[in-house]
C-alpha positions, -999 to 999 in steps of 0.1 A, spaced: -122 -157 257 -119 -124 276 -101 -105 248 -120 -77 251 -111 -41 265 -133 -21 288 -163 -37 282 -179 -25 319 -214 -37 329 -239 -26 353 -257 -47 383 -276 -60 358 -246 -76 334 -258 -54 309 -228 -33 291 -222 1 301 -209 22 270 -209 24 234 -196 -7 210 -171 10 189 -171 -19 168 -204 -14 155 -198 25 147 -208 38 113 -187 68 97 -209 96 111 -203 87 145 -166 84 142 -152 120 153 -125 152 141 -97 129 154 -104 93 136 -105 114 108 -74 130 114 -57 96 121 -67 78 89 -59 108 68 -23 110 83 -21 77 75 -33 74 44 -8 102 32 16 76 36 0 62 7 6 91 -11 42 98 -2 47 56 -16 30 63 -47 48 96 -52 80 84 -46 72 51 -73 57 70 -96 87 100 -96 113 77 -102 94 62 -133 93 100 -144 128 108 -140 141 72 -158 129 89 -190 160 119 -181 181 97 -163 182 71 -192 201 95 -219 217 113 -195 234 88 -174 235 64 -203 219 35 -183 216 1 -195 188 -20 -197 201 -34 -163 211 -2 -146 177 10 -153 161 -22 -140 184 -19 -104 171 23 -103 133 13 -105 137 -19 -79 160 -3 -55 135 17 -33 118 -19 -39 151 -35 -20 148 -5 6 113 -15 17 121 -50 19 147 -42 44 127 -17 61 95 -34 66 101 -61 91 129 -41 112 100 -14 115 68 -36 118 90 -60 144 98 -33 162 63 -19 161 52 -48 180 75 -45 206 77 -8 217 44 7 203 27 19 167 35 59 172 68 68 176 81 46 144 48 61 127 67 94 132 102 83 124 102 60 95 96 95 73 129 107 82 146 87 58 120 97 27 135 133 36 173 133 43 175 111 14 152 120 -8 164 155 -7 202 134 -12 190 114 -46 184 152 -60 223 162 -54 241 128 -64 265 127 -93 269 88 -110 246 58 -108 261 41 -74 252 74 -54 218 76 -73 206 38 -65 224 43 -26 197 68 -14 171 55 -33 173 24 -13 177 42 21 147 58 5 133 25 2 141 14 43 120 43 53 90 38 34 92 -2 40 87 15 79 57 27 63 43 1 47 50 -22 82 28 10 104 2 27 83 -24 -4 75 -17 -18 111 -24 18 127 -58 19 104 -68 -12 112 -66 -9 152 -84 22 149 -111 17 127 -146 2 142 -152 -37 128 -187 -24 107 -164 3 87 -126 -15 89 -128 -17 50 -135 13 43 -110 31 60 -85 7 44 -97 5 9 -100 44 12 -66 50 31 -49 29 -4 -73 56 -25 -43 80 -17 -21 58 -38 -42 68 -71 -41 109 -56 -2 104 -50 0 88 -87 -18 116 -98 1 144 -80 36 132 -91 30 126 -127 14 160 -129 46 171 -109 66 156 -138 47 169 -163 49 207 -146 84 202 -148 90 189 -179 70 217 -194 89 248 -174 129 231 -173 123 208 -207 152 228 -212 173 218 -185 171 180 -184 192 170 -160 179 200 -136 142 185 -142 152 151 -131 169 162 -97 140 181 -88 115 157 -93 137 132 -70 143 162 -37 103 172 -41 94 142 -25 110 153 9 90 179 9 58 159 11 76 134 36 84 161 59 49 173 58 33 139 67 61 139 101 45 171 109 12 159 106 19 126 126 36 146 157 -2 146 172 -13 108 171 -19 89 197 -11 51 205 -28 22 189 -59 16 210 -56 -23 207 -17 -23 216 -19 -2 243 -45 -24 260 -30 -57 254 5 -43 267 -15 -30 299 -30 -66 303 6 -83 301 15 -60 333 25 -25 313 1 -1 335 16 31 317 -4 18 289 -41 16 304 -47 52 306 -28 56 276 -57 32 263 -87 47 274 -74 86 262 -70 70 225 -108 50 232 -125 82 249 -110 99 217 -122 77 192 -158 70 206 -171 93 233 -162 74 258 -136 56 281 -161 28 294 -166 17 251 -161 -19 245 -134 -26 214 -119 -58 201 -87 -64 209 -76 -101 204 -55 -121 228 -31 -109 255 -3 -126 246 33 -118 243 42 -114 202 58 -147 185 62 -150 150 47 -184 156 16 -168 160 20 -166 123 15 -197 117 -7 -213 147 -29 -240 130 -47 -234 101 -29 -193 101 -1 -208 79 -24 -206 48 -31 -175 57 1 -161 59 16 -187 26 -17 -172 6 -3 -133 12 31 -141 8 26 -154 -25 -5 -131 -33 12 -101 -29 45 -104 -50 21 -121 -77 2 -89 -78 32 -67 -79 44 -79 -107 14 -67 -126 7 -33 -106 42 -21 -104 49 -34 -139 23 -13 -152 29 16 -127 65 23 -132 68 19 -166 34 37 -180 50 69 -195 74 48 -209 49 27 -220 30 49 -234 56 69 -249 71 38 -269 35 31 -283 32 65 -301 33 94 -273 61 119 -286 67 136 -258 73 134 -227 52 157 -211 27 140 -233 36 105 -217 33 122 -181 0 141 -187 -19 104 -202 -3 82 -174 -21 109 -148 -59 107 -165 -50 66 -161 -49 73 -123 -76 101 -122 -99 71 -138 -83 46 -112 -94 69 -83 -131 60 -88 -122 23 -83 -111 28 -54 -140 48 -39 -158 18 -58 -139 -4 -40 -144 19 2 -180 20 -7 -185 -21 -12 -158 -37 9 -182 -33 39 -209 -45 23 -201 -75 -4 -172 -85 12 -134 -86 1 -130 -118 -15 -151 -114 -45 -140 -81 -53 -107 -96 -56 -113 -121 -79 -134 -101 -104 -110 -71 -105 -81 -95 -114 -103 -111 -138 -111 -79 -156 -72 -71 -153 -59 -104 -166 -86 -97 -199 -76 -66 -208 -40 -75 -208 -48 -100 -235 -70 -80 -254 -40 -52 -252 -12 -81 -263 -41 -97 -293 -43 -59 -307 -8 -49 -307 1 -82 -324 -22 -77 -351 -14 -43 -357 24 -32 -343 10 0 -333 -16 13 -308 -41 42 -319 -36 70 -287 -73 62 -280 -65 25 -275 -35 30 -252 -59 49 -231 -92 28 -229 -67 -2 -222 -52 12 -190 -76 35 -178 -97 -1 -176 -70 -16 -163 -59 8 -135 -98 13 -125 -105 -24 -118 -67 -25 -102 -78 -10 -76 -116 -22 -76 -105 -54 -65 -68 -63 -58 -51 -29 -50 -70 -24 -18 -67 -54 -6 -30 -53 -2 -35 -27 26 -66 -44 39 -49 -78 45 -29 -57 77 -67 -71 94 -58 -106 95 -28 -112 118 -33 -110 157 -29 -76 168 1 -81 191 15 -96 158 0 -76 131 33 -49 124 54 -80 118 28 -98 98 21 -67 77 63 -65 77 71 -97 60 43 -98 34 57 -65 25 91 -81 20 78 -110 -3 58 -86 -18 89 -62 -29 105 -93 -45 78 -92 -69 79 -56 -75 120 -57 -75 114 -87 -101 88 -70 -124 107 -31 -121 141 -50 -130 125 -75 -157 103 -52 -176 126 -29 -196 144 -58 -205 114 -80 -216 100 -49 -240 138 -47 -258 139 -79 -263 102 -89 -272 85 -59 -270 59 -46 -258 38 -80 -264 54 -90 -240 49 -68 -215 11 -74 -216 17 -110 -218 33 -108 -187 11 -80 -170 -18 -106 -180 -8 -135 -169 3 -128 -135 -31 -115 -126 -53 -143 -135 -28 -158 -115 -40 -140 -86 -74 -140 -96 -69 -177 -90 -49 -179 -58 -76 -156 -46 -105 -181 -54 -89 -212 -35 -70 -199 -4 -89 -159 3 -100 -156 34 -137 -135 43 -132 -113 73 -158 -86 64 -173 -66 97 -154 -91 115 -143 -82 148 -109 -91 158 -114 -112 182 -138 -132 155 -108 -130 133 -85 -150 156 -111 -173 166 -121 -182 124 -87 -182 102 -67 -202 129 -100 -231 125 -91 -227 85 -130 -213 78 -115 -194 48 -146 -183 28 
């Protein structure tokens, strides 16, 4: 199909240089790990932002006398921003490149994260949180896209799943920060929530500085060079040399065409796009329903202080990290599909067991709470959690930013709905209702994945583009 870049051959017709797609982790240079780390830190700041508002809400609800609707709107505000920012940044990234936008998107987090700690009322806080979300949305589109295009096919699953583990690290750091502030500023709750929200600006600034040294995506630049943008050829060759040690290395780019949204629906690709547009928002109802309100649920189930609720929530995420690393180890070995289905099934059963226990006992012993959420978080990140970034590999390079960005918009519908509805559900029908909602939605994810999820482990970009439009999904 003529879509591989820099496939030089000698007089006997044999390829010269390395095949980048077959490189293992030990062969990858420091620059690759540095690029992977800067993208992973996007997951870190997203998690920190999400979890820190969940912690701050414990203070904001009494201080601002928030209603259940206002609480839900604040929790959902950043998600609404993501729904706006992700497709806009993603679309521009397909047209002008990944690198500049990859640095610029977190400026929103720095500026409006800081301002969110200085507001004086609900409306101001909602607006600043919305604008923070727009920047985070840009990172939703760009970070997975860049890692998918920097990673060799042989270990792309590891690169993406391990990148997503930084969501867990950001969660742990977020809850430990909240715990430290709750202990040190417990006598001044108005200052505590302000410092919590403003602290995310520090992390955003750190990541911007780290990303200033990152080069353009080699696959995107190669396609643009084939379309006539000659200045992109050296740009792509420079990155390939940094990644593989040779400018003559073979790297799979996918078809060299101008980006068109129609490519998301070509042939049977519409089934892949539909699969993600349904899968991600439903998964996010289960994921964010627990992520945002873990301290709230934990406190409601028996832990009497905010600090204890934050500490217990951090412990859940320490357990969850082992789930991420299990996924990173096996995603390229046994495939994405079986791990997503298995993880979702266990999560659903776990929540239904929690509902049954709570329905019978009307109270949870502390150890039972810890066990319930530890299992839930481990299996969330054993399978479906890492897939929220891994499916960036599904779409062609030329339209990947748009594909991931639009998918993120649909995902935020689920996340925002969960953030908005959970407080009302708990208020109306108690914690048992929350368990049923979380369990039911994640069991739907398992069923949907069984019928429509494609397997793309170890496939090159050319192979994925050959396979998916033809409907070879399993």
